[in-house]
VOGU-3710 file (C-alpha; in Angstrom, 3 decimals, decimal comma):
1> miaipfllsi> 109,245/101,477/101,782  105,692/100,968/102,974  107,097/100,832/106,527  107,341/104,650/106,723  103,683/105,440/105,886  102,719/102,498/108,108  104,460/104,113/111,090  102,917/107,496/110,278  99,465/105,914/110,108  99,935/104,535/113,642
11> aflglvptip> 100,783/107,980/114,994  97,888/109,547/113,045  95,398/107,207/114,752  96,046/108,852/118,100  95,683/112,405/116,808  92,294/112,359/115,083  89,644/114,344/117,034  86,410/113,135/115,401  84,717/109,866/114,423  84,775/110,569/110,640
21> llaialflfg> 88,501/111,368/110,772  89,077/108,222/112,850  87,349/106,191/110,137  89,667/107,722/107,524  92,702/107,097/109,731  91,716/103,480/110,273  91,199/103,043/106,524  94,691/104,382/105,815  96,161/102,259/108,593  94,419/99,199/107,152
31> mchgsmdvam> 95,839/99,899/103,686  99,363/100,231/105,071  98,983/97,213/107,324  97,703/95,060/104,468  100,560/96,145/102,198  103,101/95,426/104,928  101,554/92,007/105,509  101,783/91,019/101,842  105,350/92,343/101,563  106,547/90,543/104,701
41> nswasevekh> 105,002/87,223/103,722  106,417/87,506/100,199  109,873/88,226/101,565  109,570/85,410/104,091  108,864/83,015/101,226  112,096/84,165/99,566  113,962/83,514/102,794  112,511/79,991/102,750  113,759/79,467/99,205  117,206/80,789/100,126
51> mrrsvmssfh> 117,459/78,637/103,283  115,786/75,658/101,581  113,683/74,861/104,620  110,469/75,985/106,265  110,726/79,164/108,350  107,349/80,827/107,719  105,806/79,703/111,021  108,679/81,290/112,938  107,963/84,611/111,242  104,295/84,340/112,189
61> amwsvgavlg> 105,314/83,495/115,753  106,881/86,943/115,886  103,508/88,376/114,837  101,958/86,603/117,821  104,682/87,942/120,105  104,040/91,424/118,728  100,328/91,079/119,488  101,167/90,233/123,087  103,561/93,194/123,333  100,904/95,472/121,835
71> aasgyvataf> 98,377/94,364/124,425  100,982/94,856/127,159  101,716/98,388/125,928  98,012/99,187/126,161  97,956/97,933/129,737  101,000/100,027/130,664  99,568/103,136/128,977  96,290/102,689/130,829  98,019/102,085/134,150  100,002/105,316/133,794
81> qapvhihflv> 96,981/107,160/132,361  98,980/108,178/129,307  97,076/110,205/126,681  96,066/108,181/123,643  98,106/110,293/121,212  101,233/109,832/123,348  100,686/106,074/123,500  100,326/105,777/119,711  103,222/108,134/119,041  105,541/106,196/121,370
91> tavmtggilg> 104,389/102,947/119,747  105,218/104,310/116,277  108,644/105,547/117,394  109,538/102,301/119,165  108,355/100,240/116,206  110,416/102,441/113,912  113,423/101,835/116,113  112,947/98,104/115,709  112,346/98,275/111,955  115,066/100,845/111,217
101> pfllldwqst> 118,124/98,567/111,198  116,358/96,060/108,949  115,436/98,768/106,440  119,156/99,514/106,067  120,074/95,947/105,095  121,600/95,638/101,620  119,166/93,041/100,342  117,243/92,957/97,083  114,243/90,839/96,212  114,714/88,260/93,459
111> irihvrdagl> 111,120/88,855/92,334  110,773/91,031/89,263  107,338/92,405/88,402  106,566/92,692/84,694  103,967/94,901/83,064  101,926/91,851/82,104  101,608/90,982/85,818  99,872/94,277/86,595  96,153/94,405/87,333  93,715/91,913/88,744
121> mlpnsallav> 94,687/88,235/88,546  92,408/85,484/89,771  94,114/82,522/91,468  94,145/79,140/89,811  92,045/76,298/91,198  94,769/75,022/93,534  95,319/78,478/95,006  91,568/78,900/95,454  91,633/75,803/97,670  94,497/77,413/99,613
131> giialasglg> 92,266/80,450/100,064  89,505/78,264/101,502  91,980/76,833/104,012  93,048/80,373/104,928  89,403/81,384/105,290  88,705/78,480/107,650  91,762/79,341/109,736  90,940/83,053/109,805  87,385/82,275/110,902  88,676/80,093/113,740
141> egtaldwsav> 91,172/82,701/114,931  88,645/85,532/114,746  86,017/83,510/116,591  88,441/82,607/119,373  89,491/86,255/119,710  86,005/87,775/119,783  83,809/85,058/121,255  85,875/82,827/123,571  85,281/85,017/126,657  81,582/85,374/125,830
151> ylhdvvgtaq> 81,273/81,613/125,414  82,952/80,859/128,731  80,880/83,421/130,606  77,460/82,970/128,996  77,469/79,280/128,050  79,792/77,622/130,554  78,894/80,057/133,332  82,395/81,033/134,430  83,186/84,209/136,346  84,239/87,231/134,307
161> sdaalgytgf> 87,723/86,989/135,777  88,080/83,475/134,317  86,479/84,215/130,960  89,776/85,398/129,463  91,437/82,043/130,099  90,098/80,609/126,853  91,829/83,103/124,608  94,893/83,097/126,854  95,275/79,353/126,308  94,563/79,751/122,598
171> saamvivrln> 97,189/82,490/122,180  99,851/80,685/124,219  99,357/77,541/122,143  99,636/79,568/118,930  102,993/81,068/119,925  104,490/77,791/121,166  103,415/75,794/118,111  104,498/78,467/115,640  107,960/78,527/117,176  108,252/74,766/116,625
181> adslvtrlgs> 106,147/74,143/113,513  108,933/74,692/110,970  110,884/71,664/112,180  107,721/69,565/111,953  107,113/70,765/108,400  110,686/69,877/107,475  110,243/66,341/108,834  106,625/65,584/107,954  105,789/67,891/105,064  103,253/70,704/104,738
191> atvtrlsgis> 100,282/68,477/103,912  100,727/66,199/106,924  101,212/69,105/109,342  98,134/70,840/107,922  96,040/67,686/108,184  97,088/67,156/111,805  96,395/70,838/112,479  92,879/70,546/111,108  92,217/67,453/113,209  93,471/69,236/116,339
201> avfgilliva> 91,224/72,240/115,644  88,193/69,991/115,060  88,825/67,982/118,224  89,308/71,181/120,236  86,042/72,637/118,966  84,226/69,404/119,801  85,501/69,711/123,371  84,280/73,311/123,491  80,831/72,413/122,166  80,409/69,338/124,358
211> gdtlpvvvvg> 82,172/70,624/127,486  80,377/72,043/130,490  83,307/72,857/132,767  86,010/75,500/132,606  89,015/73,104/132,390  87,517/71,074/129,541  86,566/74,115/127,476  89,941/75,802/128,051  91,662/72,625/126,857  89,446/72,869/123,790
221> fvlmgvgyaa> 90,659/76,406/123,109  94,257/75,281/123,584  93,737/72,553/120,974  92,168/75,160/118,682  95,318/77,253/119,046  97,483/74,222/118,312  95,348/73,474/115,279  95,320/76,921/113,701  98,886/77,982/114,547  100,663/76,604/111,482
231> vlplafsraa> 97,831/76,795/108,946  98,053/80,441/107,845  101,877/80,427/107,609  101,717/77,317/105,424  98,939/78,830/103,298  100,986/82,004/102,714  104,084/79,962/101,934  102,171/77,902/99,378  100,615/81,027/97,818  104,003/82,702/97,434
241> adlvvpagkg> 105,449/79,587/95,790  102,649/79,209/93,220  103,929/78,563/89,707  101,162/80,533/87,964  100,275/83,485/90,203  103,082/85,960/91,102  104,169/85,754/94,748  102,775/89,138/95,819  99,408/88,567/94,207  99,251/85,021/95,512
251> vasvatfayg> 99,829/86,172/99,080  97,382/89,058/98,645  94,604/86,809/97,351  95,027/84,323/100,193  95,297/87,177/102,728  91,943/88,489/101,472  90,330/85,173/102,356  92,091/84,960/105,734  91,682/88,503/107,030  88,240/88,855/105,501
261> amtlgpfaig> 87,186/85,863/107,591  88,887/87,284/110,690  87,039/90,587/110,233  83,601/89,527/108,982  83,491/86,044/110,505  82,942/87,118/114,135  80,179/89,471/112,973  78,491/86,589/111,142  78,924/84,428/114,250  77,091/87,088/116,262
271> llaeattmrv> 74,160/87,079/113,849  74,046/83,286/113,883  74,169/83,271/117,695  71,071/85,469/117,844  69,200/82,980/115,655  70,567/79,805/117,304  73,047/79,284/120,158  76,753/79,791/120,731  77,282/76,032/120,707  75,817/75,876/117,194
281> cffvvglfav> 78,128/78,730/116,140  81,244/76,923/117,301  80,001/73,724/115,658  79,817/75,624/112,344  83,381/76,862/112,869  84,318/73,216/113,414  82,818/72,285/110,047  85,098/74,839/108,403  88,024/73,339/110,324  87,211/69,976/108,720
291> svavlapvle> 87,950/71,572/105,329  91,503/72,314/106,538  92,166/68,609/107,058  90,409/67,598/103,834  92,143/70,147/101,587  95,575/69,749/103,244  97,255/68,140/100,186  97,013/71,415/98,211  99,583/72,970/100,552  102,296/70,502/99,570
301> q> 104,916/72,383/97,561
//
């Protein structure tokens, strides 16, 4: 029932009047969001087991769709000059309306947590490799989100109006591939899809680093989106199916790698950019993408 405090935390974000209270609100929201993420991915893995085919990428495609809808809601709220607290309250209510019917479903998890499973549990060596793959993917996604527009404007020299095209292409590719990745996994297997994904991400980053024109660099970001789209869903699916680590803890450990990279990675990229150049930064991200292709066999279930 983490969905209820999650919705309340969204509404609370728009009501806080000071910076310290905002920090507390964001901390609570992050806790709820992280718990929801682990729960949803764990349940999605059970759906995969029940259906006996890959569906995780389709679930993550809905996350991408939600991100687009969230951005659109911000645009609408700004256009109508809606107060922040009204925007967040409406968002919480509408999200609750979407979640409500699903919370009423008569469905029980097959996972049973035992007392011996409580506490900290380190992943086994195979799951650690899955975490590295998740880290590489999270770093790529975070870098594209935070630095694609800066790269296009400062390095390629595009106009500010065109600088958003990089992330637009990246996001569109992510949604399209995630909606179709499950069928590819069913036909080719997780390892092959992951290896091809890593190669696509590497090739896209090479185009970004070597390109000097807007079309070439945007194509590079599109290939990055193609490359990273299926990686995190497959990593979560593999973590939830681990034979040693319980599903919830497996997903949580891999999520720590992924979202830690998404959060701290762009900050590290900024520090590296001050010491070197943005091209060097993206080249480093490309080196991490190589690890996705190399470690791909660990995702085979």
